[in-house]
KOLLUMTOR-417626 format. One record per residue (C-alpha): residue number from 0; residue in three letters; z, x, y. Coordinates in Angstrom, 3 decimals. Last residue first. Example, Ala and Ser with C-alpha at 12.3 -4.5 7.8 and 13.67 -1.06 7.14 Angstrom:
// KOLLUMTOR-417626
<pt num="1" residuo="SER" w="7.140" u="13.670" v="-1.060"/>
<pt num="0" residuo="ALA" w="7.800" u="12.300" v="-4.500"/>
This chain:
// KOLLUMTOR-417626
<pt num="323" residuo="LEU" w="154.563" u="-143.589" v="-45.560"/>
<pt num="322" residuo="MET" w="150.788" u="-143.834" v="-45.500"/>
<pt num="321" residuo="GLU" w="150.797" u="-147.656" v="-45.827"/>
<pt num="320" residuo="GLY" w="153.195" u="-147.938" v="-42.905"/>
<pt num="319" residuo="VAL" w="151.107" u="-145.982" v="-40.421"/>
<pt num="318" residuo="LEU" w="151.361" u="-148.250" v="-37.386"/>
<pt num="317" residuo="ASP" w="154.460" u="-150.167" v="-38.506"/>
<pt num="316" residuo="ARG" w="156.241" u="-146.898" v="-39.236"/>
<pt num="315" residuo="LEU" w="155.410" u="-145.734" v="-35.716"/>
<pt num="314" residuo="ALA" w="156.851" u="-148.918" v="-34.236"/>
<pt num="313" residuo="LYS" w="160.044" u="-148.595" v="-36.284"/>
<pt num="312" residuo="ILE" w="160.585" u="-144.984" v="-35.201"/>
<pt num="311" residuo="ASP" w="160.075" u="-145.694" v="-31.499"/>
<pt num="310" residuo="LEU" w="156.910" u="-145.348" v="-29.423"/>
<pt num="309" residuo="ALA" w="157.754" u="-145.227" v="-25.742"/>
<pt num="308" residuo="LYS" w="155.837" u="-146.635" v="-22.786"/>
<pt num="307" residuo="THR" w="157.700" u="-145.401" v="-19.698"/>
<pt num="306" residuo="ASN" w="155.985" u="-142.013" v="-19.983"/>
<pt num="305" residuo="ASN" w="158.008" u="-139.231" v="-18.388"/>
<pt num="304" residuo="ASP" w="157.930" u="-136.794" v="-21.355"/>
<pt num="303" residuo="SER" w="154.360" u="-137.554" v="-22.448"/>
<pt num="302" residuo="SER" w="152.928" u="-136.961" v="-19.005"/>
<pt num="301" residuo="TYR" w="151.244" u="-139.197" v="-16.443"/>
<pt num="300" residuo="LYS" w="152.081" u="-137.506" v="-13.148"/>
<pt num="299" residuo="PHE" w="152.833" u="-139.403" v="-9.949"/>
<pt num="298" residuo="ASN" w="153.832" u="-137.221" v="-7.007"/>
<pt num="297" residuo="ASP" w="153.048" u="-140.027" v="-4.540"/>
<pt num="296" residuo="GLU" w="152.755" u="-143.484" v="-6.104"/>
<pt num="295" residuo="PRO" w="149.693" u="-144.501" v="-8.092"/>
<pt num="294" residuo="THR" w="146.652" u="-145.958" v="-6.270"/>
<pt num="293" residuo="LYS" w="145.846" u="-149.582" v="-7.104"/>
<pt num="292" residuo="GLY" w="142.652" u="-150.735" v="-8.778"/>
<pt num="291" residuo="GLN" w="140.269" u="-153.308" v="-7.272"/>
<pt num="290" residuo="SER" w="138.444" u="-150.711" v="-5.163"/>
<pt num="289" residuo="TRP" w="136.999" u="-149.201" v="-8.314"/>
<pt num="288" residuo="ALA" w="133.280" u="-149.025" v="-7.435"/>
<pt num="287" residuo="ASP" w="133.893" u="-149.164" v="-3.674"/>
<pt num="286" residuo="GLN" w="133.576" u="-145.403" v="-3.140"/>
<pt num="285" residuo="ASP" w="130.210" u="-145.306" v="-4.910"/>
<pt num="284" residuo="TRP" w="130.067" u="-141.604" v="-5.777"/>
<pt num="283" residuo="TRP" w="127.221" u="-139.431" v="-4.511"/>
<pt num="282" residuo="PRO" w="129.346" u="-137.906" v="-1.758"/>
<pt num="281" residuo="HIS" w="132.042" u="-136.700" v="-4.190"/>
<pt num="280" residuo="ALA" w="135.673" u="-137.653" v="-4.702"/>
<pt num="279" residuo="PRO" w="135.402" u="-138.452" v="-8.399"/>
<pt num="278" residuo="VAL" w="137.335" u="-141.359" v="-9.920"/>
<pt num="277" residuo="ILE" w="140.203" u="-141.055" v="-12.386"/>
<pt num="276" residuo="THR" w="140.577" u="-144.500" v="-13.950"/>
<pt num="275" residuo="PHE" w="143.954" u="-145.480" v="-15.384"/>
<pt num="274" residuo="MET" w="144.373" u="-148.001" v="-18.156"/>
<pt num="273" residuo="GLU" w="145.759" u="-151.292" v="-19.458"/>
<pt num="272" residuo="ASP" w="146.770" u="-153.182" v="-16.315"/>
<pt num="271" residuo="LEU" w="144.761" u="-151.125" v="-13.822"/>
<pt num="270" residuo="GLU" w="145.656" u="-147.922" v="-11.986"/>
<pt num="269" residuo="ARG" w="143.120" u="-146.114" v="-9.819"/>
<pt num="268" residuo="THR" w="143.186" u="-142.329" v="-9.614"/>
<pt num="267" residuo="HIS" w="142.069" u="-140.164" v="-6.687"/>
<pt num="266" residuo="ARG" w="145.492" u="-138.856" v="-5.701"/>
<pt num="265" residuo="ALA" w="146.612" u="-138.927" v="-9.332"/>
<pt num="264" residuo="GLU" w="144.273" u="-136.025" v="-10.130"/>
<pt num="263" residuo="ASP" w="146.482" u="-133.627" v="-8.164"/>
<pt num="262" residuo="GLU" w="149.642" u="-134.846" v="-9.885"/>
<pt num="261" residuo="SER" w="148.022" u="-134.385" v="-13.289"/>
<pt num="260" residuo="ILE" w="146.837" u="-137.235" v="-15.509"/>
<pt num="259" residuo="LEU" w="146.969" u="-137.118" v="-19.317"/>
<pt num="258" residuo="VAL" w="149.701" u="-134.484" v="-19.599"/>
<pt num="257" residuo="GLU" w="151.157" u="-133.095" v="-22.826"/>
<pt num="256" residuo="HIS" w="154.748" u="-131.943" v="-23.250"/>
<pt num="255" residuo="LEU" w="156.239" u="-128.849" v="-24.881"/>
<pt num="254" residuo="LYS" w="152.843" u="-127.166" v="-24.710"/>
<pt num="253" residuo="GLU" w="151.031" u="-125.327" v="-27.492"/>
<pt num="252" residuo="GLY" w="148.511" u="-122.469" v="-27.209"/>
<pt num="251" residuo="PRO" w="150.592" u="-119.991" v="-29.190"/>
<pt num="250" residuo="ARG" w="153.064" u="-121.810" v="-31.466"/>
<pt num="249" residuo="ILE" w="156.465" u="-123.192" v="-30.473"/>
<pt num="248" residuo="GLY" w="159.312" u="-122.068" v="-32.695"/>
<pt num="247" residuo="ILE" w="159.886" u="-122.360" v="-36.451"/>
<pt num="246" residuo="HIS" w="162.659" u="-124.974" v="-36.606"/>
<pt num="245" residuo="GLU" w="163.300" u="-125.963" v="-40.237"/>
<pt num="244" residuo="ILE" w="164.161" u="-129.608" v="-40.856"/>
<pt num="243" residuo="GLU" w="165.703" u="-130.783" v="-44.152"/>
<pt num="242" residuo="CYS" w="164.146" u="-133.974" v="-45.419"/>
<pt num="241" residuo="GLU" w="165.655" u="-137.428" v="-45.872"/>
<pt num="240" residuo="PRO" w="164.028" u="-139.079" v="-42.857"/>
<pt num="239" residuo="ALA" w="160.544" u="-137.721" v="-43.565"/>
<pt num="238" residuo="VAL" w="157.954" u="-139.748" v="-41.642"/>
<pt num="237" residuo="ALA" w="160.110" u="-141.661" v="-39.159"/>
<pt num="236" residuo="ARG" w="162.708" u="-138.933" v="-38.721"/>
<pt num="235" residuo="ALA" w="159.977" u="-136.342" v="-38.142"/>
<pt num="234" residuo="LEU" w="158.308" u="-138.549" v="-35.537"/>
<pt num="233" residuo="ASP" w="161.639" u="-139.102" v="-33.831"/>
<pt num="232" residuo="MET" w="162.068" u="-135.317" v="-33.648"/>
<pt num="231" residuo="ILE" w="158.512" u="-134.852" v="-32.330"/>
<pt num="230" residuo="SER" w="159.326" u="-137.114" v="-29.421"/>
<pt num="229" residuo="MET" w="157.092" u="-140.126" v="-28.936"/>
<pt num="228" residuo="SER" w="154.668" u="-141.318" v="-26.301"/>
<pt num="227" residuo="PRO" w="152.907" u="-144.658" v="-25.910"/>
<pt num="226" residuo="ILE" w="149.410" u="-145.352" v="-24.565"/>
<pt num="225" residuo="LYS" w="148.030" u="-146.474" v="-21.217"/>
<pt num="224" residuo="PRO" w="144.377" u="-145.535" v="-21.623"/>
<pt num="223" residuo="VAL" w="142.696" u="-142.826" v="-19.507"/>
<pt num="222" residuo="PHE" w="139.107" u="-143.216" v="-18.262"/>
<pt num="221" residuo="VAL" w="137.455" u="-140.281" v="-16.493"/>
<pt num="220" residuo="GLU" w="134.934" u="-141.773" v="-14.106"/>
<pt num="219" residuo="GLY" w="131.680" u="-140.223" v="-12.914"/>
<pt num="218" residuo="GLY" w="129.316" u="-143.067" v="-13.751"/>
<pt num="217" residuo="HIS" w="129.676" u="-146.809" v="-13.113"/>
<pt num="216" residuo="MET" w="131.637" u="-147.434" v="-16.297"/>
<pt num="215" residuo="LEU" w="132.966" u="-150.856" v="-17.302"/>
<pt num="214" residuo="GLU" w="131.000" u="-151.688" v="-20.473"/>
<pt num="213" residuo="LEU" w="131.169" u="-148.129" v="-21.748"/>
<pt num="212" residuo="CYS" w="134.881" u="-148.257" v="-20.990"/>
<pt num="211" residuo="SER" w="135.285" u="-151.236" v="-23.340"/>
<pt num="210" residuo="ALA" w="133.616" u="-149.383" v="-26.209"/>
<pt num="209" residuo="VAL" w="135.738" u="-146.272" v="-25.633"/>
<pt num="208" residuo="PHE" w="138.915" u="-148.366" v="-25.629"/>
<pt num="207" residuo="ARG" w="137.939" u="-150.185" v="-28.822"/>
<pt num="206" residuo="VAL" w="137.396" u="-146.870" v="-30.590"/>
<pt num="205" residuo="ALA" w="140.693" u="-145.416" v="-29.388"/>
<pt num="204" residuo="ASP" w="142.582" u="-148.568" v="-30.392"/>
<pt num="203" residuo="PRO" w="141.046" u="-148.487" v="-33.872"/>
<pt num="202" residuo="LEU" w="141.983" u="-144.776" v="-34.205"/>
<pt num="201" residuo="THR" w="145.591" u="-145.315" v="-33.220"/>
<pt num="200" residuo="ILE" w="146.912" u="-143.672" v="-30.073"/>
<pt num="199" residuo="TRP" w="149.766" u="-141.238" v="-29.581"/>
<pt num="198" residuo="PHE" w="150.967" u="-139.141" v="-26.619"/>
<pt num="197" residuo="ARG" w="153.218" u="-136.205" v="-27.532"/>
<pt num="196" residuo="THR" w="156.750" u="-134.957" v="-26.973"/>
<pt num="195" residuo="MET" w="158.385" u="-131.600" v="-27.838"/>
<pt num="194" residuo="ARG" w="162.115" u="-131.057" v="-27.360"/>
<pt num="193" residuo="PRO" w="162.707" u="-130.403" v="-31.099"/>
<pt num="192" residuo="ASP" w="160.405" u="-127.333" v="-31.010"/>
<pt num="191" residuo="THR" w="158.033" u="-126.148" v="-33.763"/>
<pt num="190" residuo="LEU" w="159.220" u="-128.311" v="-36.639"/>
<pt num="189" residuo="THR" w="158.781" u="-127.444" v="-40.307"/>
<pt num="188" residuo="ILE" w="159.504" u="-129.970" v="-43.066"/>
<pt num="187" residuo="LYS" w="161.759" u="-129.597" v="-46.122"/>
<pt num="186" residuo="GLY" w="162.186" u="-131.675" v="-49.277"/>
<pt num="185" residuo="THR" w="159.155" u="-130.116" v="-50.962"/>
<pt num="184" residuo="LYS" w="157.198" u="-133.380" v="-51.205"/>
<pt num="183" residuo="ARG" w="157.909" u="-134.005" v="-47.528"/>
<pt num="182" residuo="GLN" w="155.717" u="-131.015" v="-46.674"/>
<pt num="181" residuo="GLU" w="152.588" u="-132.994" v="-47.541"/>
<pt num="180" residuo="LEU" w="153.695" u="-136.030" v="-45.539"/>
<pt num="179" residuo="PHE" w="154.755" u="-133.798" v="-42.644"/>
<pt num="178" residuo="LEU" w="151.310" u="-132.186" v="-42.547"/>
<pt num="177" residuo="PRO" w="149.560" u="-135.580" v="-42.726"/>
<pt num="176" residuo="ILE" w="151.693" u="-136.631" v="-39.725"/>
<pt num="175" residuo="VAL" w="151.174" u="-133.398" v="-37.740"/>
<pt num="174" residuo="SER" w="147.452" u="-133.646" v="-37.178"/>
<pt num="173" residuo="GLY" w="144.683" u="-131.818" v="-39.071"/>
<pt num="172" residuo="ARG" w="142.853" u="-135.028" v="-39.965"/>
<pt num="171" residuo="SER" w="144.070" u="-138.008" v="-37.971"/>
<pt num="170" residuo="ALA" w="147.442" u="-139.608" v="-38.731"/>
<pt num="169" residuo="VAL" w="147.835" u="-141.160" v="-35.261"/>
<pt num="168" residuo="VAL" w="145.171" u="-139.909" v="-32.844"/>
<pt num="167" residuo="ASN" w="146.680" u="-137.484" v="-30.365"/>
<pt num="166" residuo="GLY" w="146.106" u="-138.198" v="-26.692"/>
<pt num="165" residuo="TYR" w="143.336" u="-139.784" v="-24.607"/>
<pt num="164" residuo="ARG" w="140.529" u="-138.870" v="-22.189"/>
<pt num="163" residuo="VAL" w="137.348" u="-140.943" v="-21.940"/>
<pt num="162" residuo="CYS" w="134.476" u="-139.462" v="-19.976"/>
<pt num="161" residuo="SER" w="131.581" u="-140.724" v="-17.833"/>
<pt num="160" residuo="PHE" w="127.852" u="-140.082" v="-17.382"/>
<pt num="159" residuo="ARG" w="125.131" u="-142.297" v="-15.894"/>
<pt num="158" residuo="THR" w="121.401" u="-142.097" v="-16.573"/>
<pt num="157" residuo="PRO" w="119.087" u="-144.544" v="-14.783"/>
<pt num="156" residuo="GLY" w="117.208" u="-142.171" v="-12.505"/>
<pt num="155" residuo="SER" w="117.462" u="-142.373" v="-8.703"/>
<pt num="154" residuo="GLY" w="119.372" u="-139.106" v="-8.593"/>
<pt num="153" residuo="SER" w="120.614" u="-138.350" v="-12.094"/>
<pt num="152" residuo="TYR" w="121.550" u="-134.754" v="-11.272"/>
<pt num="151" residuo="ALA" w="124.618" u="-135.760" v="-9.232"/>
<pt num="150" residuo="ASN" w="125.778" u="-137.795" v="-12.235"/>
<pt num="149" residuo="ALA" w="125.992" u="-134.519" v="-14.137"/>
<pt num="148" residuo="GLN" w="129.076" u="-133.670" v="-12.064"/>
<pt num="147" residuo="VAL" w="131.291" u="-135.917" v="-14.185"/>
<pt num="146" residuo="PHE" w="129.755" u="-134.697" v="-17.449"/>
<pt num="145" residuo="LEU" w="130.001" u="-131.018" v="-16.536"/>
<pt num="144" residuo="LYS" w="133.556" u="-131.328" v="-15.218"/>
<pt num="143" residuo="GLU" w="134.648" u="-133.003" v="-18.450"/>
<pt num="142" residuo="ALA" w="132.981" u="-130.256" v="-20.493"/>
<pt num="141" residuo="VAL" w="134.786" u="-127.589" v="-18.467"/>
<pt num="140" residuo="LEU" w="138.123" u="-129.290" v="-19.189"/>
<pt num="139" residuo="LYS" w="137.141" u="-129.626" v="-22.860"/>
<pt num="138" residuo="THR" w="136.449" u="-125.894" v="-23.052"/>
<pt num="137" residuo="ALA" w="139.816" u="-125.117" v="-21.460"/>
<pt num="136" residuo="GLY" w="141.660" u="-127.459" v="-23.824"/>
<pt num="135" residuo="TYR" w="140.137" u="-125.745" v="-26.851"/>
<pt num="134" residuo="LEU" w="140.857" u="-122.342" v="-25.330"/>
<pt num="133" residuo="ASN" w="144.574" u="-122.948" v="-25.010"/>
<pt num="132" residuo="VAL" w="146.938" u="-123.472" v="-22.068"/>
<pt num="131" residuo="PRO" w="144.962" u="-126.228" v="-20.365"/>
<pt num="130" residuo="SER" w="146.127" u="-127.842" v="-17.125"/>
<pt num="129" residuo="VAL" w="144.674" u="-131.174" v="-18.317"/>
<pt num="128" residuo="ALA" w="141.983" u="-130.646" v="-20.992"/>
<pt num="127" residuo="LYS" w="144.666" u="-130.851" v="-23.711"/>
<pt num="126" residuo="ASP" w="144.921" u="-134.581" v="-23.007"/>
<pt num="125" residuo="THR" w="141.570" u="-134.918" v="-24.753"/>
<pt num="124" residuo="SER" w="137.901" u="-135.694" v="-24.131"/>
<pt num="123" residuo="ILE" w="135.253" u="-138.009" v="-25.598"/>
<pt num="122" residuo="ALA" w="131.988" u="-138.026" v="-23.624"/>
<pt num="121" residuo="MET" w="130.320" u="-141.323" v="-22.680"/>
<pt num="120" residuo="VAL" w="126.602" u="-141.348" v="-21.850"/>
<pt num="119" residuo="LYS" w="124.891" u="-144.437" v="-20.428"/>
<pt num="118" residuo="GLU" w="121.255" u="-145.347" v="-19.694"/>
<pt num="117" residuo="VAL" w="119.380" u="-142.594" v="-21.538"/>
<pt num="116" residuo="ARG" w="116.459" u="-141.426" v="-19.417"/>
<pt num="115" residuo="ALA" w="115.125" u="-139.135" v="-22.194"/>
<pt num="114" residuo="ASP" w="115.091" u="-136.099" v="-19.892"/>
<pt num="113" residuo="LEU" w="118.477" u="-136.943" v="-18.392"/>
<pt num="112" residuo="ALA" w="120.002" u="-137.507" v="-21.824"/>
<pt num="111" residuo="ALA" w="118.549" u="-134.261" v="-23.174"/>
<pt num="110" residuo="GLU" w="119.916" u="-132.201" v="-20.274"/>
<pt num="109" residuo="ILE" w="123.351" u="-133.821" v="-20.439"/>
<pt num="108" residuo="ILE" w="123.705" u="-133.453" v="-24.213"/>
<pt num="107" residuo="ASN" w="122.581" u="-129.818" v="-23.906"/>
<pt num="106" residuo="ARG" w="125.268" u="-129.156" v="-21.286"/>
<pt num="105" residuo="GLY" w="127.860" u="-130.599" v="-23.638"/>
<pt num="104" residuo="GLY" w="126.645" u="-128.270" v="-26.396"/>
<pt num="103" residuo="MET" w="127.008" u="-125.399" v="-23.940"/>
<pt num="102" residuo="VAL" w="130.623" u="-126.330" v="-23.309"/>
<pt num="101" residuo="ASN" w="132.079" u="-127.635" v="-26.579"/>
<pt num="100" residuo="THR" w="129.705" u="-126.018" v="-29.066"/>
<pt num="99" residuo="LEU" w="128.851" u="-122.652" v="-27.513"/>
<pt num="98" residuo="VAL" w="132.286" u="-122.327" v="-25.913"/>
<pt num="97" residuo="ALA" w="134.104" u="-122.963" v="-29.200"/>
<pt num="96" residuo="GLU" w="131.828" u="-120.518" v="-31.023"/>
<pt num="95" residuo="ILE" w="132.578" u="-117.896" v="-28.380"/>
<pt num="94" residuo="PRO" w="136.314" u="-118.410" v="-28.813"/>
<pt num="93" residuo="ASN" w="136.476" u="-118.071" v="-32.607"/>
<pt num="92" residuo="TYR" w="140.128" u="-117.152" v="-33.234"/>
<pt num="91" residuo="GLU" w="141.470" u="-119.362" v="-30.423"/>
<pt num="90" residuo="CYS" w="139.020" u="-122.158" v="-31.305"/>
<pt num="89" residuo="ALA" w="140.134" u="-122.095" v="-34.944"/>
<pt num="88" residuo="PRO" w="143.810" u="-122.159" v="-33.921"/>
<pt num="87" residuo="VAL" w="143.262" u="-125.203" v="-31.635"/>
<pt num="86" residuo="GLN" w="141.208" u="-127.277" v="-34.087"/>
<pt num="85" residuo="LYS" w="138.736" u="-129.388" v="-32.121"/>
<pt num="84" residuo="LEU" w="135.223" u="-127.944" v="-32.335"/>
<pt num="83" residuo="ALA" w="133.277" u="-130.818" v="-30.864"/>
<pt num="82" residuo="ALA" w="131.028" u="-133.818" v="-31.563"/>
<pt num="81" residuo="ALA" w="132.245" u="-137.081" v="-30.002"/>
<pt num="80" residuo="HIS" w="129.459" u="-137.772" v="-27.491"/>
<pt num="79" residuo="VAL" w="128.768" u="-141.496" v="-27.344"/>
<pt num="78" residuo="VAL" w="125.154" u="-142.005" v="-26.264"/>
<pt num="77" residuo="VAL" w="123.718" u="-145.344" v="-25.111"/>
<pt num="76" residuo="ASP" w="120.112" u="-146.516" v="-24.596"/>
<pt num="75" residuo="VAL" w="118.194" u="-144.303" v="-27.035"/>
<pt num="74" residuo="ASP" w="114.377" u="-144.551" v="-26.883"/>
<pt num="73" residuo="GLN" w="114.037" u="-140.794" v="-27.600"/>
<pt num="72" residuo="PHE" w="117.485" u="-139.239" v="-27.780"/>
<pt num="71" residuo="ALA" w="117.005" u="-137.640" v="-31.222"/>
<pt num="70" residuo="ARG" w="113.946" u="-135.637" v="-30.132"/>
<pt num="69" residuo="ARG" w="115.667" u="-134.395" v="-27.001"/>
<pt num="68" residuo="LEU" w="118.727" u="-133.534" v="-29.102"/>
<pt num="67" residuo="ARG" w="116.601" u="-131.464" v="-31.474"/>
<pt num="66" residuo="ASP" w="115.165" u="-129.572" v="-28.520"/>
<pt num="65" residuo="VAL" w="118.659" u="-128.996" v="-27.103"/>
<pt num="64" residuo="ASP" w="119.924" u="-127.285" v="-30.257"/>
<pt num="63" residuo="ARG" w="123.635" u="-126.515" v="-29.727"/>
<pt num="62" residuo="ILE" w="124.315" u="-130.211" v="-30.347"/>
<pt num="61" residuo="ASP" w="123.334" u="-129.560" v="-33.968"/>
<pt num="60" residuo="GLY" w="120.986" u="-131.763" v="-35.960"/>
<pt num="59" residuo="LEU" w="120.535" u="-134.078" v="-38.894"/>
<pt num="58" residuo="PHE" w="119.814" u="-137.690" v="-37.920"/>
<pt num="57" residuo="TYR" w="121.070" u="-140.490" v="-40.145"/>
<pt num="56" residuo="ARG" w="119.724" u="-143.859" v="-39.009"/>
<pt num="55" residuo="ILE" w="121.810" u="-147.019" v="-39.328"/>
<pt num="54" residuo="ARG" w="120.202" u="-150.460" v="-38.758"/>
<pt num="53" residuo="PRO" w="119.515" u="-150.897" v="-42.479"/>
<pt num="52" residuo="ASP" w="123.288" u="-150.892" v="-43.168"/>
<pt num="51" residuo="ASN" w="124.132" u="-148.205" v="-45.715"/>
<pt num="50" residuo="PHE" w="127.525" u="-147.149" v="-44.385"/>
<pt num="49" residuo="GLY" w="129.383" u="-148.070" v="-47.564"/>
<pt num="48" residuo="GLY" w="130.476" u="-144.740" v="-48.995"/>
<pt num="47" residuo="THR" w="126.990" u="-143.795" v="-50.195"/>
<pt num="46" residuo="LEU" w="125.734" u="-143.393" v="-46.613"/>
<pt num="45" residuo="MET" w="128.916" u="-141.737" v="-45.383"/>
<pt num="44" residuo="GLU" w="128.945" u="-139.341" v="-48.329"/>
<pt num="43" residuo="HIS" w="125.293" u="-138.470" v="-47.684"/>
<pt num="42" residuo="GLN" w="125.992" u="-137.895" v="-43.981"/>
<pt num="41" residuo="LYS" w="128.991" u="-135.758" v="-44.876"/>
<pt num="40" residuo="LEU" w="126.833" u="-133.710" v="-47.240"/>
<pt num="39" residuo="GLU" w="124.056" u="-133.293" v="-44.656"/>
<pt num="38" residuo="ASP" w="126.441" u="-131.725" v="-42.129"/>
<pt num="37" residuo="ARG" w="124.926" u="-131.216" v="-38.636"/>
<pt num="36" residuo="SER" w="125.632" u="-134.584" v="-37.055"/>
<pt num="35" residuo="PHE" w="123.863" u="-137.472" v="-35.291"/>
<pt num="34" residuo="VAL" w="124.517" u="-140.978" v="-36.628"/>
<pt num="33" residuo="ILE" w="121.972" u="-143.245" v="-34.928"/>
<pt num="32" residuo="VAL" w="122.745" u="-146.956" v="-34.634"/>
<pt num="31" residuo="LYS" w="119.750" u="-149.276" v="-34.137"/>
<pt num="30" residuo="ARG" w="119.044" u="-152.705" v="-32.646"/>
<pt num="29" residuo="PRO" w="122.716" u="-153.276" v="-32.000"/>
<pt num="28" residuo="ARG" w="124.214" u="-156.701" v="-32.695"/>
<pt num="27" residuo="HIS" w="127.907" u="-156.457" v="-31.926"/>
<pt num="26" residuo="ASP" w="131.339" u="-156.963" v="-33.500"/>
<pt num="25" residuo="ARG" w="130.924" u="-155.702" v="-37.065"/>
<pt num="24" residuo="LEU" w="127.989" u="-153.319" v="-36.733"/>
<pt num="23" residuo="LEU" w="129.226" u="-151.729" v="-33.519"/>
<pt num="22" residuo="LEU" w="132.857" u="-151.588" v="-34.674"/>
<pt num="21" residuo="SER" w="131.906" u="-149.931" v="-37.960"/>
<pt num="20" residuo="VAL" w="129.786" u="-147.336" v="-36.137"/>
<pt num="19" residuo="PHE" w="132.765" u="-146.574" v="-33.881"/>
<pt num="18" residuo="SER" w="135.049" u="-146.162" v="-36.883"/>
<pt num="17" residuo="LYS" w="132.588" u="-143.789" v="-38.537"/>
<pt num="16" residuo="GLY" w="132.245" u="-141.730" v="-35.395"/>
<pt num="15" residuo="PHE" w="135.970" u="-141.538" v="-34.717"/>
<pt num="14" residuo="SER" w="136.771" u="-140.260" v="-38.197"/>
<pt num="13" residuo="GLY" w="133.836" u="-137.855" v="-38.228"/>
<pt num="12" residuo="THR" w="130.336" u="-138.587" v="-39.559"/>
<pt num="11" residuo="GLY" w="128.983" u="-139.503" v="-36.105"/>
<pt num="10" residuo="GLY" w="129.731" u="-136.153" v="-34.514"/>
<pt num="9" residuo="THR" w="127.215" u="-137.267" v="-31.918"/>
<pt num="8" residuo="ILE" w="126.964" u="-141.052" v="-31.769"/>
<pt num="7" residuo="LEU" w="123.647" u="-142.666" v="-30.813"/>
<pt num="6" residuo="VAL" w="123.308" u="-146.317" v="-29.750"/>
<pt num="5" residuo="THR" w="120.030" u="-148.238" v="-29.640"/>
<pt num="4" residuo="ARG" w="120.360" u="-151.570" v="-27.860"/>
<pt num="3" residuo="ASP" w="119.644" u="-155.146" v="-29.011"/>
<pt num="2" residuo="ASP" w="123.277" u="-156.060" v="-28.348"/>
<pt num="1" residuo="PHE" w="125.331" u="-153.057" v="-27.262"/>
<pt num="0" residuo="MET" w="125.884" u="-154.189" v="-23.652"/>
C-alpha cells in the first residue's frame, strides 16, 4: 500500500520516525515521504546523517497548529502519528502542555486528515493508556478514543483512523536500559521495586508491526502485538550482573505491572497468531471486519505479569548485545 503513495510521519525525527522512514525507503517504493516535526536542528541532523533521499521532504511544523497540518496533509495518502510528549515526569510537571500536544494535537491531526481526505491515519499509543495512573497515560487514552471515534466523522469520505498500542521499546531514549548502563559505571544501580514487570518490543519490530497494521486496518481498531515481558530484576541482572542494587521505591505515576488489554476490552477483542485487535462496538463499525479472529476467554487480561511470552536474560542480551 506504500508504493507510489505519499506518507507523512509526525514526530518524524524521533527514533520511531527515522526507523519508519528507513523501512519505507528500503522495502517499498513511496512517491514521497514527509518528515513532519517542530525541531529544525533535528531535521538538519537527520538530513546530514544519511536521510538525504530525494523522496524525503522535511516539513517544519507543530501538531498544535492545525493550519500548518492542513497545509502539510495536502495530497498525502497515509499519516503515521508518532509525535507526543512522552516522558512521564515531564507530563506530570507540565500537565497543560501534555494535554495541548497529546490530546489537542491529536484532534488537530484528525481535523486536518478529514479535510485533506487522507486515506489512512495510524496513531501510536502505549500500554500506559490502559487504566492510566499518570497524566501521560491519561492523555494517550483520550487520544486513542479520539482516533477510534473519528471514524464516525468520516461518513462516506475515504479517511480511516486506527491505533497501535505496544509496550516499552528496548533501549529507547529515556528508558531504563540506558539508565542502567550509565549507572553501571559506578558499580551500583537503582531499582524502584523488584516485583515490577514490563512489556518489551524492539524498535524494528515496532516499525514492522505498524506497517503491517496499516495494511490490515479497516478503521477503528486498536492493534496490540504479542510481545514478551520481563521482570525488572532479570533486566538488572542482564545489564549489570556485577553491580550492587539499591531499592528506591516505586515512583509517582508508576505501576508494578503494565496492561496492554484490560478485562473489559477483552470482550470485544479478536486474537490472531501474532497480535490482538481491539474492535469498537459502535453502529458505524463493520461487525464482520475481523470475524476471522477468535475471542479471548472470559476474564482475560493481557498484562506483563501474566504474559506467557517471557523474555529471559539471554534473550535480552541477544537483543541489545552490542550495547552491553
